[in-house]
N, C-alpha and C positions, 0 to 999 in steps of 0.2 A: 504494500500500500504506500503510495507516494503522496502524502499529505503535506501541505504547507506547515511551517514551523508553528504557527499559532494554533492550528488545529491539532497537531501532535501534542503540544503543550496542554491544550484544553482537554484532550482525551486522557493524557497522563494524570492531570489533576482530578478528573472525574473518576478514574479508576482508583486513584489513591484515596479519595474521599469515600468511595464505596467500600474499599477494603477496611479502612479505619472504622467506618460505621458498622460494618459486619462484626469486627472484633469487639467493638464497644457494646453492641447488643448482646453478644455472647457472654462477655465478662460481667455486664450489669445483671444478667440473669442470676449468676452465682452470688453477686454482692447483695442483691435484693433478698435472696433466700437466707443469707447469712446475717443480715441486719435484723434488729429487733422488729422492724416493720418497714413497709415501703415508704411511709411518710418520713420516718427518721433517716432512711437512706437518702431520699431525695433532698431533704433539707440539708443534711450534711454535705452532700455532693455540691449543691448549689452554693452553700456558704463557702466551701473550699474554693470553688471557681471564682467567686466574688473576691476573696482575699488575694488569690493569684493575679486576677486581672487588675485590681487596684494597686497591688505591689508593682506590677509591670508598668502601669500608667505613671505611678509616682516616681519610679526609678528612671524612667525614660523621658521625663518631662524636660530635662535639660537639652535633649537632642531633638525633640519634636515640638510641634505647636499644639498638641492635643490638650494639655493641661491649661495653658493660657486661654484657649478657646472655651474650655469648660468654665473657667473663672469669669469669662466675659458674659456668660449667660446670667440672666436675672434669676432671682430666687424662684419665681413662678415657673420659668422655663426649666430649671433644674428639677422642680417637683413634678412637672409634667413628664419630663424625661424619665425620672424614677418610676412614675406611675406606669408608663409604657413598658419599662423593663420588668416591673412586677407582674403586670397583666399578661404581657406576651411571653415572658420568659419563665416567670415563677409559677403562675397558675396553669399554664399550658402543660 
């Protein structure tokens, strides 16, 4: 198959995402059964992801414009952004 570089890269990324997703579903099955309950597992997993993402954001703020952009948001905009994160990410 003689695909342009962008299509090959896209196909490689799609296959990588599918592979990672497959492993994640398989491993999460074991973790949910080992946890005290599905709610405890999900809450712990999401809390850990939030800590990791916030740590990366704070440590990389000197090299990126992400943190100053977040600081430029109004209080109301940050609350709405948090609400979207909770509804779309936490409750789903």
